[in-house]
C-alpha positions as CSV (number, residue, x, y, z in Angstrom):
1,M,0.1,0.0,0.0
2,Q,1.7,3.0,-1.1
3,L,1.4,6.4,1.0
4,L,0.6,10.0,-1.1
5,N,4.3,11.6,-1.0
6,P,4.7,14.4,-2.9
7,K,8.4,14.3,-2.9
8,N,8.0,11.5,-5.9
9,Y,4.4,12.0,-6.8
10,Q,3.5,10.6,-10.2
11,G,0.0,10.6,-11.6
12,Q,-1.0,6.6,-12.7
13,H,-3.4,7.9,-15.1
14,P,-3.6,6.8,-18.4
15,D,-4.5,10.2,-19.6
16,P,-1.1,12.3,-19.5
17,D,-2.9,15.3,-19.4
18,T,-4.7,14.1,-16.4
19,N,-0.5,13.4,-14.6
20,E,0.3,17.0,-15.6
21,M,-2.2,18.5,-13.9
22,L,-2.1,16.7,-11.0
23,Q,1.2,16.8,-10.7
24,A,0.9,20.9,-11.4
25,V,-1.3,20.8,-8.2
26,V,1.4,19.0,-6.0
27,E,4.0,21.5,-7.7
28,W,1.7,24.6,-6.1
29,F,1.3,23.6,-2.8
30,E,5.1,22.7,-2.1
31,A,5.8,25.8,-3.6
32,K,3.5,27.4,-1.5
33,G,5.4,25.7,1.7
34,L,4.6,25.8,5.4
35,K,4.7,29.1,6.8
36,S,2.1,30.2,4.3
37,L,-0.3,27.4,4.5
38,K,-0.1,28.4,8.3
39,K,-0.4,31.9,8.1
40,D,-3.6,31.8,5.7
41,W,-5.1,28.9,8.0
42,H,-4.6,31.2,11.2
43,E,-5.5,34.1,9.9
44,K,-8.3,32.3,8.1
45,T,-7.5,33.8,4.3
46,W,-10.1,32.2,2.0
47,N,-8.0,30.0,-1.0
48,H,-8.4,33.0,-3.3
49,D,-5.0,31.9,-4.4
50,F,-5.8,28.3,-5.0
51,V,-8.8,29.3,-6.7
52,D,-6.9,31.3,-9.1
53,F,-4.7,28.9,-9.9
54,M,-7.5,26.0,-10.8
55,K,-8.6,28.4,-13.1
56,S,-5.1,28.5,-14.9
57,R,-4.7,25.1,-15.1
58,Q,-8.4,24.5,-15.9
59,V,-8.9,22.0,-12.5
60,L,-12.5,22.0,-11.9
61,S,-13.1,22.3,-15.6
62,T,-11.4,19.5,-16.0
63,L,-12.5,17.5,-13.3
64,M,-16.3,18.2,-13.4
65,T,-17.1,18.7,-17.1
66,P,-19.4,15.3,-17.6
67,E,-18.8,14.2,-21.8
68,G,-21.2,15.8,-24.0
69,Y,-20.5,19.5,-22.3
70,G,-17.2,19.7,-23.3
71,R,-13.6,19.0,-25.3
72,N,-12.6,15.6,-24.2
73,A,-15.1,16.2,-20.9
74,A,-15.2,13.0,-18.3
75,W,-16.4,13.0,-14.5
76,N,-14.0,10.5,-13.7
77,T,-14.4,9.5,-10.2
78,L,-11.1,8.1,-9.8
79,R,-9.4,11.0,-10.9
80,N,-11.5,13.4,-8.6
81,V,-11.1,11.5,-5.6
82,E,-7.4,11.7,-6.1
83,F,-7.7,15.6,-6.4
84,A,-9.6,15.1,-3.3
85,E,-6.6,13.1,-1.4
86,I,-3.9,15.3,-2.5
87,V,-5.4,18.8,-1.6
88,A,-6.6,17.7,1.6
89,F,-2.9,16.7,2.4
90,Y,-2.6,20.1,2.5
91,G,-5.9,21.5,4.6
92,I,-9.5,21.1,4.3
93,T,-10.1,24.7,2.8
94,Y,-8.7,23.4,-0.1
95,W,-10.5,20.2,-0.3
96,Y,-13.4,21.8,0.9
97,T,-13.6,24.4,-1.8
98,F,-13.7,21.5,-4.9
99,Q,-16.4,19.2,-2.6
100,V,-19.1,22.1,-2.2
101,S,-18.6,23.1,-5.8
102,M,-18.9,19.0,-7.1
103,L,-22.2,19.2,-4.5
104,G,-23.2,22.5,-6.3
105,L,-23.3,20.7,-9.7
106,G,-25.0,17.8,-9.0
107,P,-28.5,19.1,-9.2
108,I,-27.5,20.5,-12.4
109,F,-25.9,17.7,-14.0
110,N,-28.2,15.0,-12.5
111,G,-31.2,17.4,-13.9
112,D,-33.1,18.1,-17.0
113,N,-31.9,22.1,-17.7
114,E,-29.9,22.0,-20.6
115,Q,-29.4,25.1,-20.9
116,V,-27.9,25.6,-17.3
117,K,-25.9,22.7,-17.9
118,M,-24.4,24.6,-20.9
119,R,-23.8,27.8,-18.7
120,A,-22.1,25.5,-15.8
121,A,-19.6,24.3,-18.4
122,E,-19.1,27.5,-19.6
123,L,-18.7,28.7,-15.9
124,L,-16.0,25.7,-15.0
125,K,-14.0,27.2,-18.1
126,D,-13.9,30.9,-16.5
127,G,-13.0,29.4,-12.7
128,A,-16.0,29.6,-10.9
129,V,-16.4,27.6,-7.7
130,F,-20.2,26.4,-6.9
131,A,-22.5,25.5,-3.9
132,F,-24.9,23.5,-3.0
133,G,-28.1,25.3,-1.0
134,L,-29.9,22.4,1.1
135,S,-29.0,23.0,4.9
136,E,-31.1,25.5,6.7
137,Q,-30.5,26.1,10.5
138,E,-33.5,25.0,11.6
139,H,-33.8,21.9,10.1
140,G,-29.9,20.5,10.5
141,A,-30.0,16.8,9.1
142,D,-33.2,16.3,8.1
143,I,-33.5,17.0,5.0
144,Y,-37.6,16.3,4.6
145,S,-38.0,19.5,5.7
146,S,-37.3,22.8,3.9
147,S,-38.4,26.6,4.7
148,M,-37.2,27.7,1.4
149,R,-40.2,28.8,-0.4
150,L,-40.5,29.1,-4.7
151,I,-43.9,31.7,-4.9
152,P,-45.3,31.4,-8.5
153,Q,-46.5,34.8,-10.0
154,E,-49.2,35.9,-11.9
155,G,-47.8,36.0,-15.6
156,G,-45.3,33.3,-15.2
157,G,-41.8,33.1,-13.2
158,Y,-41.8,32.8,-9.6
159,I,-40.0,34.7,-6.3
160,A,-37.9,32.6,-3.7
161,S,-37.7,33.6,-0.4
162,G,-35.8,31.9,2.6
163,S,-32.5,31.0,3.8
164,K,-29.8,28.5,4.1
165,Y,-27.1,27.7,6.1
166,Y,-23.8,25.9,6.0
167,I,-23.5,26.4,2.8
168,G,-19.5,25.8,1.6
169,N,-18.6,28.4,-0.9
170,G,-21.9,30.8,-0.9
171,N,-19.5,33.8,-0.6
172,E,-18.5,33.1,-4.0
173,A,-20.7,30.5,-6.0
174,A,-21.3,31.6,-9.5
175,L,-24.2,29.3,-9.2
176,V,-25.8,28.0,-6.1
177,S,-28.4,24.8,-7.1
178,T,-31.0,25.5,-4.2
179,F,-33.6,22.8,-2.6
180,G,-37.1,24.2,-1.6
181,K,-40.8,23.9,-2.2
182,N,-42.9,25.0,-4.3
183,S,-45.2,27.4,-2.0
184,E,-49.1,26.4,-4.1
185,T,-48.3,22.3,-4.5
186,G,-45.4,21.7,-1.8
187,D,-43.6,19.6,-4.5
188,Y,-39.8,20.1,-4.0
189,V,-37.9,21.9,-6.4
190,F,-34.4,22.3,-7.2
191,F,-33.2,26.2,-9.2
192,V,-30.2,28.1,-9.0
193,V,-29.2,31.7,-8.4
194,D,-26.0,33.6,-8.3
195,S,-24.4,34.8,-5.4
196,K,-23.6,38.1,-6.8
197,H,-27.5,39.4,-7.8
198,E,-28.6,41.9,-5.6
199,K,-31.5,39.6,-4.1
200,Y,-29.0,37.6,-2.8
201,E,-27.8,38.2,0.7
202,C,-24.3,36.4,1.8
203,V,-25.7,36.9,5.3
204,K,-21.9,35.8,7.2
205,N,-19.6,33.1,7.3
206,T,-21.3,30.5,10.0
207,V,-18.0,29.0,11.4
208,N,-14.6,30.5,12.7
209,A,-12.2,29.0,10.1
210,Q,-10.5,29.3,7.1
211,N,-13.2,27.6,5.0
212,Y,-16.3,29.8,4.1
213,V,-19.4,28.7,4.9
214,A,-22.1,30.5,4.4
215,E,-25.8,31.6,5.9
216,F,-27.8,33.1,2.7
217,R,-30.9,34.5,2.3
218,L,-33.0,35.0,-0.7
219,H,-35.4,38.1,-0.7
220,D,-37.9,38.2,-3.4
221,Y,-35.0,36.7,-5.5
222,P,-36.9,36.6,-9.7
223,I,-36.5,33.2,-10.5
224,S,-37.8,31.7,-14.5
225,E,-38.3,28.7,-15.7
226,E,-35.2,28.8,-17.3
227,E,-33.2,28.3,-13.9
228,I,-35.6,25.5,-12.7
229,L,-33.2,22.5,-12.6
230,S,-35.7,19.5,-11.2
231,V,-39.2,19.3,-9.5
232,G,-41.2,16.8,-7.6
233,P,-39.8,13.1,-7.2
234,K,-37.1,14.0,-9.3
235,A,-36.0,16.8,-7.3
236,W,-35.7,14.5,-4.2
237,D,-33.9,11.8,-6.1
238,D,-31.3,14.5,-7.7
239,M,-30.6,15.7,-4.5
240,L,-29.7,12.4,-2.5
241,N,-28.1,11.0,-5.8
242,T,-25.7,14.1,-5.8
243,I,-24.8,13.5,-2.2
244,N,-24.4,9.6,-3.2
245,Y,-21.5,10.5,-5.5
246,C,-20.4,13.9,-4.2
247,K,-20.2,13.3,-0.3
248,F,-18.1,10.3,-1.1
249,N,-14.8,12.1,-0.8
250,L,-15.3,13.0,2.2
251,G,-12.7,10.0,3.3
252,F,-10.5,10.7,1.0
253,G,-10.4,14.2,2.3
254,S,-9.5,12.4,5.6
255,I,-6.8,10.2,4.2
256,G,-4.6,13.2,2.8
257,L,-5.1,15.0,6.3
258,C,-3.8,11.5,7.7
259,T,-1.1,10.9,5.9
260,H,0.7,14.1,6.0
261,A,0.2,13.8,10.0
262,L,1.7,10.4,9.7
263,Y,4.6,11.7,8.3
264,E,5.4,14.7,10.8
265,S,4.5,12.4,13.7
266,I,7.0,9.8,12.6
267,N,10.0,12.9,11.8
268,H,8.9,14.3,15.1
269,A,9.1,11.5,17.2
270,A,12.6,9.9,15.6
271,G,14.0,12.9,15.9
272,R,13.4,13.2,20.4
273,T,15.4,11.4,22.8
274,L,14.0,11.0,26.3
275,Y,15.0,9.8,29.3
276,G,17.7,8.5,27.3
277,K,15.8,6.9,24.7
278,Q,14.8,7.9,21.0
279,V,10.9,8.5,21.7
280,T,10.5,5.5,18.8
281,D,11.8,2.9,20.7
282,F,9.0,2.8,23.7
283,P,6.9,0.4,23.2
284,Q,3.3,2.3,23.7
285,V,5.0,4.5,20.7
286,K,5.5,2.0,18.4
287,R,2.0,0.3,19.0
288,L,0.2,3.7,18.6
289,L,2.3,4.8,15.2
290,T,1.7,1.2,14.1
291,D,-1.9,1.1,15.0
292,A,-2.3,4.5,13.0
293,W,-0.2,3.1,10.1
294,C,-2.5,0.2,10.0
295,R,-5.6,2.0,10.0
296,L,-4.6,4.7,7.6
297,A,-3.6,1.7,5.1
298,A,-7.1,0.0,5.6
299,M,-9.0,3.3,5.4
300,K,-7.1,3.8,1.7
301,M,-7.6,0.3,0.9
302,F,-11.1,0.4,1.2
303,S,-12.1,3.8,-0.2
304,Y,-10.1,2.9,-3.7
305,R,-11.8,-0.3,-3.9
306,A,-15.1,1.4,-3.6
307,V,-14.2,3.7,-6.3
308,D,-14.5,0.3,-8.2
309,Y,-18.0,-0.2,-7.1
310,L,-19.0,3.4,-7.8
311,R,-17.7,3.3,-11.3
312,C,-19.1,0.1,-12.4
313,A,-22.7,1.1,-11.1
314,S,-25.3,0.4,-12.7
315,S,-29.7,0.2,-12.2
316,E,-28.6,-3.5,-12.1
317,D,-25.9,-3.2,-9.7
318,R,-26.3,-0.8,-6.6
319,R,-24.0,-2.3,-4.4
320,Y,-21.8,1.0,-4.3
321,L,-25.0,2.3,-2.7
322,L,-24.0,0.5,0.9
323,F,-20.2,1.3,0.1
324,N,-20.7,4.4,-0.3
325,P,-21.6,5.4,3.4
326,I,-19.2,3.3,4.9
327,V,-16.2,5.8,3.2
328,K,-18.6,8.9,4.2
329,M,-19.1,7.5,8.0
330,K,-16.4,4.7,8.6
331,V,-13.6,6.1,6.9
332,T,-13.8,9.4,8.4
333,M,-13.9,8.4,11.7
334,Q,-11.1,6.6,11.4
335,G,-9.2,9.4,10.6
336,E,-10.3,10.8,13.5
337,K,-9.0,8.0,15.5
338,V,-5.6,7.8,13.5
339,I,-5.1,11.9,14.6
340,D,-6.1,10.6,17.9
341,E,-3.1,7.9,18.1
342,L,-0.6,10.0,16.6
343,W,-1.1,12.7,18.9
344,D,-0.5,10.7,21.9
345,V,3.2,10.4,20.2
346,I,3.5,14.1,19.6
347,A,1.6,15.2,22.7
348,A,2.2,19.0,23.1
349,K,3.4,19.4,20.0
350,G,0.2,19.1,18.6
351,F,-0.7,22.4,19.7
352,E,2.2,24.1,18.1
353,A,1.8,26.8,15.9
354,E,4.2,26.1,13.1
355,P,3.7,22.3,12.6
356,F,1.2,21.5,10.0
357,F,-0.2,18.9,12.7
358,E,-2.3,21.8,14.3
359,I,-4.4,21.4,11.1
360,A,-4.9,18.0,11.1
361,A,-6.2,18.0,14.3
362,V,-8.7,20.7,13.9
363,E,-10.2,19.7,10.9
364,I,-10.2,15.7,10.9
365,R,-13.1,16.2,13.4
366,S,-15.6,18.3,10.8
367,L,-15.0,15.0,8.4
368,P,-17.7,12.7,10.3
369,K,-19.9,16.0,10.4
370,L,-20.0,17.5,7.5
371,E,-22.9,14.8,5.9
372,G,-25.0,15.8,9.1
373,T,-24.1,12.6,11.5
374,A,-22.5,9.0,11.4
375,H,-25.9,8.4,12.5
376,V,-27.1,8.9,9.6
377,N,-25.2,7.1,7.6
378,M,-25.2,4.2,10.2
379,A,-29.0,4.6,10.0
380,L,-28.5,3.9,6.0
381,I,-26.2,1.2,6.4
382,V,-27.8,-1.2,8.8
383,K,-30.5,-1.7,5.7
384,F,-28.4,-3.7,3.7
385,M,-27.3,-6.1,6.5
386,K,-29.6,-8.5,6.2
387,N,-29.3,-8.7,2.2
388,Y,-25.2,-8.7,2.7
389,L,-25.1,-11.8,5.6
390,F,-27.9,-14.0,4.1
391,A,-28.7,-13.5,0.8
392,P,-25.9,-13.4,-1.8
393,A,-26.5,-13.2,-5.0
394,E,-24.0,-13.6,-8.4
395,Y,-22.4,-10.6,-9.9
396,P,-19.7,-10.4,-12.8
397,E,-16.4,-9.6,-10.9
398,I,-15.7,-5.8,-10.6
399,P,-12.0,-5.3,-12.0
400,Q,-10.1,-2.2,-10.9
401,R,-11.2,0.7,-12.7
402,T,-8.4,2.8,-14.0
403,D,-9.6,4.1,-17.5
404,T,-10.4,7.5,-18.5
405,A,-14.1,6.9,-19.0
406,D,-16.7,9.1,-18.1
407,D,-18.5,7.7,-15.4
408,T,-22.1,8.4,-16.8
409,F,-24.7,6.7,-14.4
410,L,-23.6,9.0,-11.7
411,F,-26.2,11.2,-13.5
412,H,-28.6,9.0,-14.4
413,Q,-28.6,6.9,-11.1
414,G,-32.9,6.6,-10.8
415,P,-34.9,6.9,-8.0
416,T,-33.1,6.4,-4.5
417,H,-35.8,3.9,-2.9
418,G,-35.7,-0.2,-2.6
419,L,-32.5,-0.1,-0.7
420,G,-33.7,-3.3,1.1
421,A,-34.2,-5.0,-2.2
422,I,-30.2,-4.5,-3.3
423,R,-28.4,-7.8,-3.4
424,F,-24.7,-8.2,-2.7
425,H,-22.0,-11.1,-3.4
426,D,-20.6,-13.6,-0.8
427,Y,-18.4,-11.9,1.4
428,N,-17.2,-15.5,2.3
429,Q,-15.7,-16.1,-1.2
430,T,-13.0,-13.3,-0.6
431,Y,-12.2,-13.7,3.4
432,G,-11.8,-17.3,2.3
433,Q,-8.7,-16.9,0.2
434,F,-6.8,-16.0,3.8
435,D,-5.7,-18.0,6.1
436,L,-3.6,-15.3,8.2
437,P,-4.3,-15.7,12.1
438,N,-6.3,-12.5,12.8
439,I,-8.0,-13.1,9.6
440,E,-9.0,-16.3,11.2
441,V,-10.2,-14.8,14.3
442,F,-12.0,-12.0,13.0
443,K,-13.9,-15.2,10.4
444,G,-14.7,-16.4,13.5
445,Q,-16.3,-13.1,15.1
446,I,-18.0,-13.0,11.6
447,E,-19.7,-16.2,12.3
448,R,-20.6,-15.8,15.8
449,F,-22.1,-12.3,14.8
450,R,-24.5,-13.9,12.4
451,K,-25.0,-17.1,15.0
452,L,-26.4,-13.8,17.1
453,L,-28.7,-12.1,14.2
454,M,-29.9,-15.8,13.2
455,T,-31.3,-17.2,17.1
456,A,-31.3,-13.5,19.4
457,G,-31.3,-11.0,16.8
458,P,-33.2,-7.8,17.8
459,D,-36.7,-7.4,18.1
460,E,-39.3,-5.2,17.1
461,K,-38.3,-2.6,19.9
462,Q,-34.8,-2.7,19.5
463,V,-34.9,-2.4,15.9
464,R,-37.2,0.9,16.4
465,D,-34.6,2.1,18.9
466,I,-31.9,3.8,17.1
467,D,-28.9,3.7,19.7
468,Y,-29.1,-0.2,19.9
469,M,-28.9,0.0,15.8
470,L,-26.5,1.9,16.1
471,S,-24.0,-0.5,17.4
472,M,-25.2,-3.3,15.9
473,G,-24.2,-1.2,12.6
474,E,-20.8,-0.9,13.8
475,L,-20.0,-4.6,14.0
476,F,-21.6,-5.2,10.6
477,T,-19.8,-2.3,9.3
478,M,-16.6,-4.3,10.3
479,V,-17.4,-7.4,7.7
480,V,-18.3,-4.9,4.9
481,Y,-14.8,-3.1,6.0
482,G,-12.8,-6.0,5.8
483,H,-14.3,-7.7,2.8
484,L,-13.8,-4.8,0.8
485,L,-9.9,-4.4,2.0
486,L,-9.3,-8.1,0.8
487,E,-10.3,-7.8,-2.6
488,K,-8.3,-4.5,-2.8
489,A,-5.5,-6.9,-1.3
490,L,-5.7,-9.6,-4.0
491,M,-5.5,-7.3,-6.7
492,D,-2.1,-4.9,-4.8
493,G,-0.7,-8.1,-3.8
494,T,-0.6,-6.7,0.1
495,G,1.9,-8.5,2.2
496,P,0.9,-10.9,4.7
497,D,2.9,-9.1,8.1
498,L,0.6,-5.9,6.6
499,L,-2.6,-7.7,6.6
500,N,-2.6,-9.8,9.5
501,Q,-1.1,-6.5,11.5
502,V,-4.2,-4.5,10.5
503,F,-6.6,-7.7,11.0
504,D,-4.9,-7.8,14.7
505,V,-6.7,-3.6,14.8
506,F,-10.1,-5.4,13.7
507,V,-10.3,-8.4,15.7
508,R,-9.6,-5.6,18.5
509,D,-11.9,-2.8,17.2
510,F,-14.5,-5.4,16.6
511,S,-14.4,-6.7,20.4
512,A,-14.9,-2.8,21.7
513,Y,-18.0,-2.6,19.5
514,A,-19.3,-5.9,21.6
515,T,-18.5,-4.7,24.5
516,E,-20.3,-1.5,23.7
517,L,-23.2,-3.6,22.6
518,H,-23.5,-5.9,25.3
519,G,-23.8,-2.6,27.5
520,K,-26.8,-1.7,26.0
521,P,-29.8,-2.0,28.7
522,G,-32.5,-3.9,25.9
523,N,-30.5,-7.1,25.7
524,T,-31.9,-10.2,26.6
525,D,-30.0,-12.7,28.8
526,A,-29.7,-14.7,25.6
527,Q,-28.2,-12.0,23.6
528,R,-26.0,-11.2,26.4
529,A,-24.9,-14.7,26.2
530,L,-23.7,-14.7,22.2
531,I,-22.7,-11.1,22.1
532,R,-20.1,-12.6,25.0
533,N,-18.9,-14.7,22.5
534,L,-17.9,-12.1,20.1
535,I,-15.4,-10.6,22.3
536,Q,-12.1,-12.0,21.2
537,A,-8.5,-11.0,21.6
538,P,-6.2,-11.1,18.2
539,V,-3.0,-13.7,17.8
540,A,0.1,-12.1,18.9
541,D,3.1,-12.0,16.9
542,T,5.8,-10.0,18.2
543,E,8.1,-10.7,15.3
544,Q,5.5,-9.7,12.9
545,F,5.0,-6.7,14.4
546,E,8.4,-5.8,14.4
547,R,8.7,-6.4,10.8
548,V,6.0,-4.1,10.1
549,W,7.2,-1.1,12.6
550,R,11.3,-1.5,11.3
551,D,10.0,-1.9,7.6
552,Q,6.4,-0.3,7.1
553,V,6.8,2.2,9.7
554,Y,9.9,3.4,11.0
555,A,10.7,3.7,7.7
556,L,8.8,6.6,7.0
557,K,11.0,8.5,8.4
558,G,12.5,11.7,7.0
559,L,10.6,10.5,3.3
560,Y,8.4,13.4,3.8
561,Q,8.6,17.3,5.3
562,L,7.1,20.5,3.6
563,A,9.5,23.3,3.4
564,D,8.7,26.7,4.8
């Protein structure tokens, strides 16, 4: 598993122009340097300089113009997530401008308004950024509710009235895709507005940070039919489908932040001597850094394998609808654990103003929350548990997708219902190809989990108890997480030492989630007895641990440091 290292970065895309563009992005950040990054972060300076650079290299236009709306245009998920990882390596502000632009473009390219699609493509060429006007202060993650109103006018047209909250790029967006309701029919509707229009008020930045996360208000903003993107069930589906493929980028933002923080943490610890010993010789430091490395390796392997499922998705194969929320929820929460483990190593250094780590420590917390809450994703994930564990289906093998094709299906996902009917390929076929000690322990935990569900599964009351099902969902998520990670390992030829050490972490995590479930007050005695069987210890292998530590973790010392 290869970590991003800007010092020797070379794009692996078959398209030379893509590799050249991504290399230019890396070089821009490296030239900007650490002091300038930190100065902008401390002074909460919005990233105008990066937006200007992206315009000069046609970055957003290249990444987010679908096929048919520009010369050699393609919306390529692999290219997009690699860009997301690269820019997040230097800070979430740069990732966020890209991320919320993608969200703003989603309802446009999902919609039926060809005029606005062509307009958006031209604005991308001009270097514009975009915004997604969904959230509202009063409703938060409740996307069913919307106070934004589109009011029909006599003689035709509409006026829009209402406010939106937590809207990234709301200060500068050329087009804001705004979600609301028709005041007469109650139908959902998407329409576009311009942040520079006189009837658009950018009230404030709602966060005390470098990102601009706007509150905006529309004061009887005039809307014509030419600015309507979609109406009714189509608007609802376009909103959820946009979230499906755009907020997928959250996991890659976390991977980028954690990678930079890992380099910095190892450099710091390896260069310090305490009590007459190098800090990296302390056993707890070796464990913390090795666990952090294993978690980051798993984050990256799972997420990049999930890309293949998203790119191969179709109306007949919607497995991505499980894997995507795991990237959004599980990977970003693992990112928090990585930073916590690294912080326990570098301690007070993590608060200092000069290193990059300060940025990572603050910004890693935002990623699981940008989706609303992790609970939103877990509530979605548990819908798939029955079919995934008990009703496998046959599918053609999903290849590793590195081609330059446009991911056309993203804009034609169709209705968002019917999740409970989605089937999955048999995870046992993948797990069965490995016999490493800790994978064997983990497979035993999976079988005991299935026994719990078959013989003493949650009753109707427990199913309605979201708190209970969240803990149950954590255990299920681990099964899926290990499954796709192992598929990626087979493709990449990942070595047994790393895999066995990763599953050492997984066995411990599974046991921790089982302990939490065991403590839920609604459990029956029979359930508690079965849950206790899930709690297992990994198989210790000190020689293997030392090899992973020496050859893969400590070996990162001195490989990368962002210059001042």
